[in-house]
Backbone as JSON, one array per atom type, in Angstrom:
{
  "sequence": "MKPDSYDDMLAAVQAFHDKHDFKNTGGEDLAYRIALMAEELGEISACVTKGKNKQDLAEEVADLFILLIGTAISADFDLKEAFWMKMEKIMKRESKMVNGRIRVSEFRG",
  "N": [[-25.35, 6.8, 9.25], [-22.38, 4.95, 10.43], [-19.74, 2.7, 9.6], [-19.99, -1.11, 10.4], [-18.66, -4.36, 9.8], [-16.84, -6.1, 9.93], [-15.47, -6.49, 7.53], [-15.72, -3.57, 6.62], [-13.95, -2.61, 9.39], [-11.42, -3.93, 8.41], [-10.76, -3.03, 6.16], [-10.67, -0.17, 6.54], [-8.8, -0.36, 8.25], [-6.62, -1.02, 6.2], [-6.66, 1.52, 4.36], [-5.43, 2.67, 6.19], [-3.17, 1.59, 6.8], [-1.61, 2.32, 4.03], [-2.27, 4.67, 3.11], [0.15, 5.61, 4.87], [2.38, 4.22, 4.26], [3.06, 1.76, 5.33], [3.69, -0.83, 3.82], [6.19, -0.04, 2.92], [7.77, 0.8, 4.89], [8.47, -0.22, 6.94], [6.14, -0.57, 8.5], [5.02, -2.6, 8.82], [6.76, -4.86, 9.62], [7.04, -7.47, 11.45], [7.81, -7.96, 14.09], [8.61, -5.73, 15.2], [5.64, -5.17, 14.93], [3.89, -6.36, 17.25], [6.43, -5.12, 19.22], [5.0, -2.73, 19.54], [2.21, -3.75, 20.04], [2.53, -4.72, 22.88], [3.66, -2.48, 23.71], [0.76, -1.31, 23.74], [-0.83, -2.9, 25.18], [0.36, -2.38, 27.96], [-0.57, 0.17, 28.43], [-3.23, -0.44, 28.12], [-3.44, -2.4, 30.56], [-2.61, -0.21, 32.72], [-4.59, 1.27, 32.2], [-6.5, 0.22, 33.34], [-5.23, -0.37, 36.05], [-5.06, 2.0, 37.34], [-7.14, 2.8, 37.49], [-8.62, 4.55, 35.94], [-11.3, 5.91, 33.34], [-13.71, 4.59, 31.84], [-13.9, 5.35, 28.99], [-11.18, 5.8, 28.88], [-10.18, 3.42, 28.33], [-11.74, 2.55, 26.98], [-10.34, 3.36, 24.28], [-7.81, 2.69, 24.36], [-8.21, -0.38, 24.03], [-8.98, 0.06, 21.44], [-6.81, 0.83, 20.21], [-5.2, -1.6, 20.43], [-7.2, -3.32, 18.99], [-7.07, -2.35, 16.62], [-3.79, -2.45, 16.04], [-3.81, -5.4, 15.77], [-5.79, -6.44, 13.97], [-4.2, -4.95, 11.47], [-1.38, -6.39, 12.03], [-3.16, -8.93, 11.27], [-3.52, -7.85, 8.02], [-0.54, -7.25, 7.67], [1.02, -9.87, 7.79], [-0.35, -11.49, 6.36], [-2.98, -12.96, 6.52], [-6.17, -14.16, 7.25], [-8.18, -12.98, 9.39], [-10.53, -12.73, 10.02], [-11.65, -15.25, 9.61], [-9.31, -17.33, 10.97], [-9.95, -16.35, 13.54], [-12.48, -17.45, 13.66], [-12.5, -20.25, 13.77], [-10.72, -20.39, 15.64], [-12.41, -20.19, 17.65], [-14.4, -21.66, 17.27], [-12.53, -24.13, 18.34], [-12.26, -23.79, 20.76], [-14.98, -23.42, 22.36], [-15.0, -26.33, 22.67], [-13.78, -26.74, 24.8], [-13.04, -27.51, 28.24], [-13.23, -25.69, 32.25], [-12.08, -24.85, 34.2], [-11.02, -23.69, 38.0], [-8.65, -21.72, 38.78], [-7.28, -20.66, 41.1], [-8.99, -19.86, 42.36], [-10.48, -18.12, 40.27], [-11.76, -18.45, 36.75], [-11.31, -20.4, 34.61], [-10.12, -21.38, 31.34], [-8.38, -23.88, 29.39], [-6.34, -25.7, 27.66], [-6.03, -28.27, 29.63], [-3.81, -29.7, 30.63], [-2.4, -33.1, 32.09]],
  "CA": [[-24.76, 5.17, 10.02], [-20.91, 3.71, 10.57], [-20.05, 0.85, 8.85], [-19.39, -2.02, 11.27], [-18.62, -5.19, 10.04], [-15.58, -6.61, 10.1], [-15.08, -6.67, 6.18], [-15.26, -2.45, 6.98], [-13.11, -1.71, 9.93], [-10.42, -4.67, 7.49], [-10.56, -1.75, 4.88], [-10.64, 1.06, 6.88], [-6.65, -0.4, 8.41], [-5.61, -0.97, 5.42], [-6.71, 2.39, 4.31], [-4.34, 3.47, 7.31], [-1.91, 1.13, 6.01], [-1.48, 2.19, 2.41], [-1.65, 6.12, 3.85], [1.22, 5.96, 5.69], [2.78, 3.49, 3.12], [3.69, 1.28, 5.86], [4.31, -1.9, 3.81], [7.02, 0.2, 2.39], [8.39, 1.76, 5.73], [8.81, -0.7, 8.23], [5.28, -0.26, 9.48], [4.54, -3.96, 8.91], [7.61, -5.19, 10.1], [6.29, -7.89, 12.29], [8.29, -8.21, 15.06], [8.58, -4.72, 15.43], [4.01, -4.56, 15.47], [4.9, -6.97, 18.62], [6.64, -4.16, 20.27], [3.94, -1.96, 19.81], [0.77, -4.65, 20.77], [2.64, -4.74, 23.9], [2.66, -0.98, 24.11], [-0.59, -0.96, 24.07], [-1.51, -3.83, 26.27], [0.67, -1.55, 28.88], [-1.54, 1.26, 27.89], [-5.1, -1.34, 28.63], [-2.65, -2.44, 32.09], [-2.76, 1.53, 33.44], [-5.95, 2.18, 32.7], [-6.86, -0.59, 35.32], [-4.57, -0.57, 37.84], [-5.22, 3.16, 37.56], [-8.33, 3.29, 37.55], [-9.1, 5.35, 34.62], [-12.29, 5.9, 32.76], [-14.41, 3.64, 30.46], [-13.15, 5.89, 27.8], [-9.49, 5.72, 28.31], [-10.02, 1.83, 28.41], [-11.84, 1.46, 25.43], [-9.64, 3.59, 23.28], [-6.3, 1.84, 23.72], [-8.55, -1.6, 23.49], [-9.2, 0.13, 20.11], [-5.32, 0.65, 19.69], [-4.7, -2.97, 19.95], [-7.37, -4.21, 17.99], [-6.42, -1.88, 14.78], [-2.77, -3.26, 15.83], [-4.37, -6.67, 15.5], [-5.85, -5.91, 12.56], [-3.21, -4.37, 11.22], [-0.89, -7.49, 11.91], [-3.37, -9.78, 9.93], [-2.35, -7.04, 6.68], [0.9, -7.69, 7.63], [1.49, -11.13, 8.23], [-1.24, -12.06, 4.88], [-3.66, -13.69, 7.09], [-7.5, -14.35, 7.13], [-8.26, -12.85, 10.7], [-11.49, -13.12, 10.64], [-11.54, -16.9, 9.42], [-8.75, -17.09, 12.42], [-11.32, -16.12, 15.02], [-14.24, -18.45, 13.53], [-11.41, -21.22, 13.21], [-10.27, -20.09, 16.98], [-13.65, -20.13, 18.69], [-14.4, -23.07, 17.49], [-12.16, -24.8, 19.05], [-11.94, -23.04, 22.15], [-15.6, -23.68, 22.52], [-15.41, -27.1, 23.15], [-12.91, -27.15, 25.76], [-13.52, -27.34, 29.54], [-13.04, -25.01, 32.59], [-11.16, -24.65, 35.38], [-10.99, -23.05, 38.65], [-7.21, -21.67, 39.17], [-6.97, -19.54, 42.21], [-10.08, -18.77, 42.59], [-10.58, -17.43, 39.0], [-12.01, -19.37, 36.14], [-9.63, -20.48, 33.45], [-10.65, -22.24, 29.81], [-7.71, -24.21, 28.47], [-6.42, -27.08, 27.24], [-5.19, -28.58, 30.69], [-2.39, -31.42, 30.3], [-1.89, -33.63, 32.82]],
  "C": [[-23.14, 4.75, 9.81], [-21.31, 2.41, 10.0], [-19.55, -0.2, 10.18], [-18.84, -3.11, 11.1], [-17.52, -5.08, 9.96], [-14.54, -6.14, 8.42], [-14.88, -4.05, 6.3], [-14.3, -2.38, 7.3], [-11.64, -2.79, 8.66], [-10.04, -3.2, 6.48], [-9.52, -0.65, 4.95], [-8.82, 1.09, 8.02], [-6.54, -0.69, 7.79], [-5.52, 0.64, 4.26], [-5.61, 3.32, 4.48], [-2.93, 3.27, 6.3], [-1.28, 1.48, 4.67], [-1.36, 3.86, 2.57], [-0.44, 6.41, 4.43], [2.92, 5.05, 5.34], [3.77, 2.62, 4.13], [4.06, 0.09, 5.48], [5.45, -1.84, 3.07], [7.93, 0.63, 3.24], [8.49, 0.99, 6.78], [7.59, -1.09, 8.72], [4.67, -1.22, 9.9], [5.37, -5.33, 9.09], [6.61, -6.22, 11.23], [6.34, -8.32, 14.15], [8.53, -6.04, 15.72], [6.57, -3.97, 15.82], [3.83, -5.27, 16.82], [4.99, -6.02, 19.74], [5.19, -3.13, 20.27], [2.6, -2.28, 20.47], [1.41, -4.55, 22.22], [2.93, -3.86, 24.8], [1.53, -0.93, 24.57], [-1.29, -1.49, 25.24], [-0.86, -3.22, 27.42], [0.12, -0.19, 29.35], [-3.03, 1.04, 28.67], [-4.41, -1.15, 30.43], [-2.78, -0.69, 32.91], [-3.96, 1.56, 33.44], [-7.04, 1.41, 33.9], [-6.74, -0.84, 36.12], [-4.9, 1.25, 38.34], [-6.66, 4.3, 37.96], [-9.24, 4.13, 36.11], [-10.65, 5.27, 34.4], [-12.94, 4.77, 31.46], [-13.79, 3.8, 29.32], [-12.1, 5.83, 27.47], [-9.49, 4.3, 27.96], [-10.48, 1.43, 26.99], [-11.61, 2.52, 23.88], [-8.28, 3.27, 23.3], [-6.98, 0.36, 23.68], [-8.82, -1.69, 22.02], [-8.29, 0.18, 19.52], [-4.82, -0.5, 19.99], [-5.42, -3.53, 18.98], [-7.53, -3.28, 16.65], [-4.72, -1.89, 15.36], [-3.1, -4.57, 15.23], [-4.71, -7.04, 13.93], [-4.61, -6.1, 11.35], [-1.9, -5.72, 10.4], [-1.13, -8.73, 11.35], [-3.17, -9.57, 8.81], [-1.33, -7.49, 7.16], [1.04, -8.85, 7.61], [0.69, -12.12, 7.09], [-2.19, -13.2, 5.52], [-4.88, -13.34, 7.24], [-7.83, -14.25, 8.8], [-9.5, -13.32, 11.2], [-12.04, -14.56, 10.28], [-10.53, -17.95, 10.89], [-9.59, -17.76, 13.7], [-11.92, -17.22, 14.97], [-13.03, -19.43, 13.84], [-11.34, -21.78, 15.2], [-11.29, -20.8, 17.75], [-14.82, -21.18, 18.4], [-14.25, -24.2, 18.25], [-11.83, -24.61, 20.9], [-13.53, -23.11, 23.18], [-16.04, -24.84, 23.3], [-14.26, -27.58, 24.45], [-13.43, -26.42, 27.57], [-12.72, -26.43, 30.19], [-12.6, -25.78, 34.01], [-11.06, -23.83, 36.8], [-9.71, -22.99, 39.31], [-7.39, -20.62, 40.27], [-7.39, -18.49, 42.05], [-11.02, -18.11, 41.15], [-10.62, -18.35, 37.75], [-11.03, -19.32, 34.86], [-10.05, -21.76, 32.34], [-8.78, -22.3, 29.02], [-7.32, -25.03, 28.22], [-5.53, -27.64, 28.18], [-4.61, -29.58, 29.72], [-2.66, -31.86, 32.18], [-2.54, -33.66, 34.73]]
}
């Protein structure tokens, strides 16, 4: 059985960072990580717009998820805690239909 907790995922990403010495070789630079995340979003978009299969999409989303966990490592914050704090906040928000699609946001005005 594969490990499946967030803590297991965090440890795996930390091991990847350590293996390649990201901390000392620019791999944890936040501006660089943003560029990598933008690249992954482009790959996710290509999967959707070009009708690629679910496995390709899942792999690209996993790449982005690994980058997100790595960014939390790089910026030294607890992503699990941030996730639950944000979920608590957004669960209190109202939704609206905007241009025929549901939108959940802090609507102003």
